[in-house]
C-alpha positions as CSV (number, residue, x, y, z in Angstrom):
1,X,-13.2,5.6,-1.4
2,X,-10.5,6.5,1.0
3,X,-10.1,2.9,2.1
4,X,-8.9,1.9,-1.3
5,X,-6.2,4.6,-1.2
6,X,-5.0,3.3,2.2
7,X,-4.9,-0.3,0.8
8,X,-2.8,0.8,-2.1
9,X,-0.5,2.7,0.2
10,X,-0.1,-0.4,2.4
11,X,0.5,-2.6,-0.6
12,X,3.2,-0.2,-2.0
13,X,4.9,0.0,1.4
14,X,5.0,-3.8,1.6
15,X,6.5,-4.1,-1.9
16,X,9.2,-1.6,-1.0
17,X,10.0,-3.6,2.1
18,X,10.3,-6.8,0.1
19,X,12.7,-5.0,-2.3
């Protein structure tokens, strides 16, 4: 359950870096 949250956080950070 917590792993999914971490994956979402990592994805969000990567999107922010791309922007």
